N, C-alpha and C positions, 0 to 999 in steps of 0.2 A: 517128327513133332521138341522132345526131348534136346535130342541130336542138337537142333536149329537154334533152342534155348540155349542151349550149353556152352553153344559155339559164338550164338549171340555176345554170351556173360563173358565168354574169357574173351573176345576180342573187344568189352568195354572198358573189361579191367588193365585188356594193356595199355590199352585207348586211355587209359586215364593213369596209369604211373608215366607215362613215353606221351604227351601231350602233341608235340613239336613235332613228333614223326610222322610226315606222311604214310608211312607202307600200316602206319599201325593203326587210320586214322580211314584209307582203304578197307583193309580190315574191318571197323567197322564197320563201314556202307553194305559191304557184301556177307556180312553177315545176316545184318537186316535183313537184308534185299528174299534173304534167306527163308529165313524165317514169318518173311512175311505173306512168299508162297507158300509154305505150307504153314502156314495160319491163316491163305484162300483156298489148299486143300482139302483140310479139315469137314469128315460131312456131317452133317447137322441131325443134333439130334440132343437125346432130354438126359442129363449129368444128376442124378440125384434128384431126383424129383423140382434139380431150381427149368425154372419154367424157361424157355427158349429165349424170347424176345429180351428177357430180363439177362439172361446172358451174350445179348446180341447188344442191348442198352451198353454194358458195362466193357463189352470189346470196342465198341465205336465211341467207349467213354475216354478207355487209355487207344488205341490212333490216336484220337484230336492232343492228344496229351502229348503225345511220339511225338505229334508234323511238328503243333506249338513248341517246344526243344529240338529240334528239330532246325528250324528253322530262325531260333536263335542264338541258334550254334554256327547256321551259316549266316546270320548277319555278324556275330564277332567273331568268329575266322575270316567272312572280306573286312571289317574295322584294321582287328592285326596286322591280313598284306599291308593292303591299303598303308597303315604307321611302318614298315618294314621297308617297302620299295621308299620309301621320302627321308631323303635330306634333310639333318644329318646322324639322322634315323638310324638311314640305313647302314655308317658305318658301323655304327657304336655296333647295332645290331652282328654285324660278319664279328665285328670284335669279341663277342661274347656268343656269337655260333648261334645265330635265330638266322629261322630263314618260312621262304614263304608256307606254311599249314596246305594243309586236300580244305572241302567240307564234306560234307554228310549226300 
């Protein structure tokens, strides 16, 4: 689980530093999927006297926030990709090296 968290953090930092790089976004998406699989395999147990229902509620809230952020990101990427493909934006984007981006 810790390795998956570290991998996701590193992928997030790389994507933040290089937001236009399709490989960075793909890495982030894959790291997020690995983290989700690792969380699904965690055994349900009491952690330091914390109620399991409270822990599950917090994890559910985090999942909801992550899904919301992912939807916003994907919508922004789609709007960016539409803009990059339009004329005259397409010409200006090509001059400055902007290319369509990938979604999560």
